[in-house]
Structure formats: structure tokens, C-alpha cells
C-alpha positions in Angstrom: 15.4 -2.1 23.3 18.6 -0.5 24.6 21.5 -0.2 22.1 23.6 -2.4 24.4 20.9 -5.2 24.4 20.6 -5.0 20.6 24.3 -5.1 20.0 24.7 -8.1 22.3 22.3 -10.0 20.1 19.6 -10.3 22.7 16.5 -11.9 21.1 13.3 -9.8 21.1 10.2 -11.9 21.2 6.6 -10.9 20.6 3.2 -12.6 21.0 1.9 -14.1 17.8 -1.4 -12.4 18.3 0.1 -8.9 17.9 0.5 -9.5 14.1 -3.4 -9.6 14.0 -4.0 -6.6 16.2 -6.7 -4.5 14.7 -6.4 -0.7 14.3 -8.5 0.0 17.4 -6.0 -2.0 19.5 -8.0 -5.2 20.1 -7.5 -8.8 19.0 -9.6 -11.4 17.3 -10.2 -14.7 19.2 -7.0 -16.6 20.0 -8.0 -19.5 17.6 -6.9 -17.3 14.7 -3.2 -17.1 16.0 -2.9 -20.2 18.1 -4.7 -20.8 21.4 -1.5 -20.6 23.4 -0.6 -17.2 21.9 3.0 -18.2 21.9 6.0 -16.0 21.0 7.6 -15.1 17.7 11.2 -14.0 17.3 11.8 -10.5 15.8 14.9 -10.9 13.6 16.4 -7.6 12.5 17.3 -7.3 8.8 20.9 -6.1 8.8 20.3 -3.9 5.7 17.4 -2.2 7.4 18.9 -0.8 10.6 18.6 3.0 10.5 19.6 5.9 12.8 16.6 8.1 12.9 17.7 11.5 11.8 14.7 13.5 13.0 15.2 12.3 16.7 16.8 14.8 19.0 18.2 11.9 21.2 20.1 9.1 19.5 17.6 6.5 18.4 17.5 3.7 15.7 14.9 1.6 14.1 15.4 -2.0 12.9 13.0 -3.5 10.5 12.5 -7.1 11.5 11.2 -10.4 10.2 8.7 -12.1 12.4 9.9 -15.8 12.6 8.5 -18.8 14.6 10.8 -19.9 17.3 11.6 -23.0 15.2 13.1 -20.7 12.6 10.7 -20.5 9.7 8.8 -17.3 8.7 5.5 -16.8 10.5 2.6 -17.1 8.0 1.0 -14.1 9.8 3.9 -11.8 8.8 3.1 -9.6 5.8 6.9 -9.0 5.2 7.3 -12.8 5.3 4.4 -13.2 2.8 6.2 -10.9 0.4 9.5 -12.7 0.8 7.6 -16.0 0.0 6.2 -14.5 -3.3 9.7 -13.3 -4.4 11.0 -16.8 -3.7 8.3 -18.3 -5.9 9.4 -16.0 -8.7 13.0 -17.0 -8.2 12.1 -20.7 -8.5 11.2 -19.8 -12.1 14.4 -17.9 -12.7 12.6 -14.6 -12.5 12.8 -11.5 -10.3 10.0 -8.9 -10.1 10.8 -5.2 -10.1 8.4 -2.7 -8.6 8.1 1.0 -7.8 5.5 2.7 -5.7 3.8 6.1 -6.0 2.6 7.3 -2.7 0.1 10.2 -2.2 -0.5 12.0 1.2 -2.0 15.1 2.7 -0.4 17.6 4.9 -2.9 19.2 7.3 -2.9 21.4 10.3 -3.3 19.6 13.7 -6.8 18.1 14.1 -7.7 17.8 17.8 -11.4 17.3 17.2 -12.0 14.3 14.9 -15.6 15.5 14.4 -14.3 18.4 12.4 -12.9 18.2 8.8 -9.2 18.4 8.2 -7.8 21.8 7.3 -4.7 22.8 5.3 -1.9 24.2 7.5 -1.0 27.9 7.5 1.9 28.4 5.2 4.8 30.8 5.4 2.7 33.4 3.6 0.2 33.3 6.5 -2.6 31.7 4.4 -4.2 28.3 4.0 -4.0 26.7 0.5 -7.3 26.8 -1.3 -6.7 24.0 -3.8 -5.3 26.0 -6.7 -1.7 24.7 -6.4 -1.9 21.3 -8.1 1.3 20.7 -10.1 2.6 24.2 -9.4 6.4 24.8 -9.2 5.8 27.0 -6.1 3.1 24.9 -4.5 5.0 23.8 -1.5 6.7 27.1 -0.7 4.4 27.6 2.3 5.7 24.3 3.7 9.3 24.6 2.6 10.9 24.1 6.1 8.9 20.8 6.5 9.8 19.5 3.1 13.4 20.5 3.5 13.7 18.3 6.5 11.9 15.5 4.7 14.4 15.6 2.0 17.3 15.6 4.4 15.9 12.7 6.4 15.3 10.7 3.2 19.0 11.2 2.3 20.1 10.2 5.7 18.0 7.0 5.6 19.2 6.1 2.1 15.8 6.6 0.5 16.3 7.6 -3.1 13.4 9.6 -4.6 12.4 10.1 -8.2 9.9 12.9 -8.4 8.0 14.9 -5.7 4.9 17.0 -6.7 1.8 18.7 -5.5 -1.2 16.5 -6.4 -4.8 17.4 -7.3 -6.1 17.7 -3.7 -5.9 20.6 -1.3 -2.4 20.3 0.4 -2.0 16.8 -1.2 1.4 15.6 -2.4 3.0 12.6 -4.2 6.4 11.0 -4.1 7.6 8.4 -6.7 10.1 6.0 -5.3 12.8 4.6 -7.6 12.1 1.0 -9.0 13.9 -1.9 -7.5 13.6 -5.1 -5.5 10.0 -5.5 -4.1 11.1 -6.1 -0.5 13.4 -3.1 -0.6 10.6 -0.9 -2.0 8.2 -2.1 0.6 10.7 -1.3 3.3 11.3 2.1 1.8 7.6 2.9 1.5 7.1 1.9 5.2 10.1 4.0 6.3 8.9 7.0 4.2 5.5 7.0 5.7 7.0 6.8 9.2 9.4 9.6 8.4 6.6 11.8 7.1 4.6 11.4 10.3 7.5 12.0 12.6 8.9 15.1 10.7 5.4 16.6 10.5 5.0 16.4 14.2 8.2 18.3 14.7 6.9 21.1 12.4 3.4 21.2 14.1 1.8 19.5 11.1 -0.3 16.4 10.5 0.5 14.0 7.7 -2.5 11.9 6.8 -2.3 8.7 4.6 -6.0 8.0 4.7 -7.4 6.9 1.3 -10.0 9.7 1.4 -9.5 12.3 4.1 -11.6 15.0 2.4 -15.0 15.1 0.8 -15.2 16.4 -2.8 -11.4 16.0 -3.2 -9.4 13.3 -4.8 -8.2 10.5 -2.6 -4.7 9.2 -2.0 -3.4 6.1 -3.8 -0.3 3.9 -3.6 0.0 2.8 -7.3 2.4 -0.2 -7.8 4.4 -0.4 -11.0 5.5 -4.0 -11.8 7.8 -5.6 -14.3 9.7 -8.9 -14.3 13.3 -9.6 -15.3 15.3 -12.7 -15.9 17.7 -13.5 -13.0 21.2 -13.1 -14.4 20.5 -11.3 -17.7 18.3 -8.6 -16.2 16.1 -8.8 -19.4 12.5 -7.6 -19.1 10.5 -10.7 -19.9 7.4 -8.5 -20.8 9.2 -7.5 -24.1 10.7 -9.7 -26.8 13.7 -9.2 -29.0 11.6 -7.1 -31.4 10.3 -4.8 -28.8 6.9 -6.3 -28.8 4.8 -7.6 -25.8 5.4 -11.2 -24.8 3.0 -13.9 -23.9 4.3 -13.6 -20.3 3.2 -10.0 -20.3 -0.3 -11.0 -21.3 -0.4 -13.9 -18.8 0.7 -11.5 -16.0 -2.2 -9.1 -16.8 -4.5 -12.1 -16.9 -3.4 -13.1 -13.4 -3.9 -9.6 -12.2 -7.4 -9.5 -13.5 -8.1 -13.0 -12.0 -7.0 -11.9 -8.5 -7.9 -8.2 -8.2 -11.5 -8.8 -7.0 -10.5 -11.6 -4.6 -7.7 -9.4 -3.2 -9.5 -6.1 -3.0 -9.6 -6.2 0.8 -5.8 -6.5 0.8 -5.4 -3.4 -1.4 -8.2 -1.4 0.2 -8.1 -2.5 3.9 -10.3 0.1 5.6 -13.9 1.5 5.5 -12.5 4.7 4.2 -10.7 3.0 1.4 -14.0 2.7 -0.5 -14.8 6.4 -0.2 -11.8 6.8 -2.6 -13.0 4.0 -4.9 -16.6 5.0 -5.2 -15.5 8.2 -6.9 -13.7 6.4 -9.7 -11.9 9.2 -11.6 -8.2 8.3 -11.3 -9.1 5.8 -8.6 -10.4 2.9 -10.6 -12.6 0.3 -8.9 -12.3 -2.2 -11.8 -10.0 -4.9 -13.2 -9.9 -3.6 -16.8 -6.6 -2.9 -18.4 -5.6 -0.3 -20.9 -2.7 1.4 -22.5 -2.2 4.7 -20.7 -5.9 5.2 -19.6 -6.1 6.3 -15.9 -9.7 5.0 -15.7 -8.5 1.4 -15.8 -7.4 -0.5 -12.7 -4.5 -1.9 -14.7 -2.7 0.7 -16.7 0.2 0.2 -19.1 2.2 3.5 -18.9 3.6 4.9 -22.0 7.2 3.8 -22.1 10.0 2.3 -24.1 9.9 -1.4 -24.7 12.6 -2.1 -22.2 10.6 -0.3 -19.4 7.3 -2.1 -20.2 5.4 -2.5 -17.0 1.9 -3.0 -15.4 0.6 -0.3 -13.0 -1.9 -1.6 -10.4 -3.9 1.5 -9.6 -6.2 -0.1 -7.0 -4.2 0.2 -3.7 -4.7 3.3 -1.6 -2.2 5.1 0.5 -3.7 3.3 3.5 -2.6 -0.1 2.3 0.1 -2.2 3.9 3.0 -1.9 1.3 4.2 -5.4 2.1 0.8 -7.0 1.7 -0.3 -4.9 -1.3 2.9 -5.6 -3.3 2.8 -9.3 -2.3 -0.9 -9.7 -3.4 -0.3 -7.9 -6.7 2.8 -9.9 -7.6 1.3 -13.2 -6.5 -1.7 -12.6 -8.7 0.6 -11.9 -11.7 2.6 -15.0 -11.1 -0.6 -17.1 -10.8 -1.4 -15.8 -14.4 2.0 -16.7 -15.7 1.9 -20.2 -14.2 -1.6 -20.9 -15.4 -1.1 -19.1 -18.7 -4.2 -17.0 -18.2 -5.3 -14.7 -21.1 -6.5 -11.2 -20.3 -9.6 -9.5 -21.5 -9.3 -7.2 -24.5 -7.7 -3.8 -23.7 -10.0 -0.9 -23.3 -9.5 2.7 -24.4 -11.4 6.0 -24.0 -14.6 6.1 -22.0 -15.9 2.6 -21.2 -18.5 0.7 -19.2 -17.0 -1.8 -16.7 -18.2 -5.4 -17.6 -19.7 -7.2 -14.6 -16.9 -9.8 -14.5 -14.4 -7.0 -14.1 -16.1 -5.0 -11.4 -14.6 -5.0 -7.9 -16.3 -5.0 -4.5 -17.3 -1.5 -3.5 -17.5 -1.8 0.3 -15.2 -3.4 2.9 -18.0 -5.8 3.8 -18.3 -7.0 0.2 -14.5 -7.2 -0.1 -14.1 -9.4 3.0 -17.0 -11.7 1.8 -15.2 -12.0 -1.6 -11.9 -12.8 0.2 -13.6 -15.3 2.5 -14.8 -17.3 -0.5 -11.5 -17.0 -2.4 -9.7 -20.4 -2.8 -7.0 -18.5 -4.7 -6.2 -16.4 -1.7 -5.8 -19.4 0.5 -3.6 -21.2 -2.0 -1.3 -18.2 -2.4 -1.2 -16.9 1.2 -2.4 -19.8 3.4 -5.6 -20.2 5.4 -4.1 -19.1 8.7 -3.2 -15.7 7.3 -6.4 -15.2 5.3 -8.7 -16.2 8.2 -6.8 -14.1 10.7 -6.8 -11.1 8.4 -10.6 -11.4 7.8 -11.1 -11.8 11.6 -9.2 -8.6 12.4 -10.8 -6.6 9.7 -14.2 -7.8 10.7 -13.6 -6.4 14.1 -12.7 -3.0 12.6 -15.8 -3.1 10.5 -18.0 -3.9 13.5 -16.5 -1.0 15.4 -17.3 1.3 12.6 -20.9 0.2 12.6 -21.1 0.8 16.3 -20.9 4.6 15.7 -23.6 6.8 14.1 -22.2 9.3 11.6 -23.1 13.1 11.4 -24.7 12.4 8.0 -27.2 10.0 9.5 -28.1 12.5 12.3 -28.3 15.4 9.8 -30.3 13.7 7.1 -32.3 10.9 8.7 -33.4 12.3 12.0 -36.1 14.4 10.4 -37.5 11.4 8.5 -41.0 10.1 9.6 
């Protein structure tokens, strides 16, 4: 839209079906978004209108809500779903607080998708070989890129906590500061967009796939969650003696009750399960533990006032609005129903059958399809439309034969 049109308040409308567009560009049948495929109104959030600092010509981006023309939020909008979850907390006098940790890879351009990704050539003329994890000099070869990333983050008002080289080859992680869930979802979305755009300017390729390289750790989007009282700001997970509260237990119980049903919302792509099938630091379970990275729900070591629950299931490929909404909705369900969690686990452990999660996209969609809890929390229209779109993507994947199949199976009698 032109700046003049935006400033005049011209309404921008969008077909409902676009909210269910699959990643290949197609759409499920119209019955999933209304047979008329009528319009939605895109309503800009005044707090999320940003001049894009990486653009050579003046450009701006406005994050919008997708509202029905009658005024209410569209049930197909993931941002609207998150706002609804926050409102349900507010009805209890509570406000969730979240922070996201996003991992990503920086690669050289990859013009042939049949070839593996490669690290870029750094300022030293060499490609990283995987020995730079957590090193203080690990991003020196990419310093011009990261310098512009930092400047663009500051220009967009994106506060950052820590930035580090992760375990993978040319893999990095950023921790965003904790705050309001909607704000953090917006910031996570903006940061991913920023990364892609700045990388293109520097001749690089930022990849937020869950598992872009074989034999290498995948990329997560861990979600740290706590709840405070509206008004006092007191963390309701900790009592006056600094001990865990019943609400803390119930929140974990709700997470455990919802994680398997919501796996397809946290791990939305075929590739997501490549990360989860190698479970070190990428747990595919609903166990919980104090500071054990093998558990899907980890309680980080912290002071009582900062007591929180880390959901380690979502990958970097997850929609931040939907992943945060699903995680918080599960926790609130546990609080409302006073669900008790299983016993905490420590050290090496075997995952009980009742706390195992789906390990393929097909299994996760089948679990979501059977979930009454998902329909209660997100509405049947959203769940059915989401499943329809993801089923199209899964079908498209199965329409291709992989190099592994040709290499290994072609010689079989």
C-alpha cells in the first residue's frame, strides 16, 4: 500500500482463504474458510508500524490483526488466537509473561536444493567447520552481517538479551527479553523477517528450518513462561516463602495434558520431526524436570521470583503466535481444571508411554484431529482449517521421492 493510502486510513481487505494458504502456495477446499471466500479487514496495530532500516528506499511494515468485516477477530488468525488466550488469563486477573529463544543457521546461497547447505565463506576466507560453538570469536567471519543485524534490531526497538554461537555449524541463537506474549510474538516474527532481509543484502542465506543439516543439532524456539497477578506483578508460581505454588503445578499439568495434542502446532512441518527424532536437547516428550534439557518441560535454575516453565518442544520453524498461544492455553487449562503433573524426572530416564509425543507430522495431525481439547481452546474452524492446510503439505511431500530412497532402495530385489 502507498504511504498516502495508509495515512488516509484506507481499509486493506484480504480473502479469508489466504490465512489457510499452505507453504507451497495452494489452498484447501473453500469449505474450510467459507464457501464465499469473503474478505477480512487487515487492521494495523499502531504499536507495530515500523520503518524498515535495511531497505534502500523508504519502506514500512505494519503488523495487522485479521478481523471479520463485522469487527470481531477472525478465528483463522493466529495473532487473534493468541490475543484470545491472553484475554482468558485476564479474566482470572492473571497475565502471562514469556520469552523466546530462537536458533537459526547462516549459510551460503543455496541455488540447488538437491545439494546440502554449506557455511558461508567468512572474512578469513574459510568456511566454518563446526568448532566454534560458544566461542567468543565465533562470528568474526560474519561480523558485517551481525553488525547490521544489531543496528536494525535497535532501529526496530527489538531488545536483545544474549546472542551466541550454538552447537551446529554456523548456527546461532538469540534470547529475546521476557514480556507480554503478544509483544514477544511480534518481536520474534519481526526478528526472523529482519534476519532474512539483512542476510540477502550480505549475500547470505538465513535458514529457520528445524533441521537443515544431517548429523547436526536442529534449531528450536524454546518458550519460557511465567504468570503474574495483574496489578501487583507477583509471580503466582512462587509463594511468600519462595516455594512453588499449586498454580505452578497445575500449569505444568496442563502443559503435559496438551503437549501431545498440540504437537502439530509446535512442530508444523515434515522437517520438524527430523529435529525431534534425535532427542538430545530437542525433547519429544511431555516429561518435566528441574534443569534437565532432556525433558520437554524444563524448570530452569533461577531465583524464586523468576520461577518459570520452559517449553522445549517448538522448533524455529513454528509460527510464534500459534506456538505461544498453544503453550499458554494448555497451561491455563491445567490451572482451571487443577490438573496435577507427573512426578519430576532427573538424570537419564525412559519416557513413559503416556508422556510420549507424536514422532511424525502424520501422527501429529491425526492426534490433533482427535483432540477435543484443541477444539475447545481454538475452535473447530481453526483446527479443521489448519489440519486441511497441513495435510496438503504432507501430501505434497509424499509426491516426491527422496535421494535416500533412490540411493538405498533402488538396488533392492
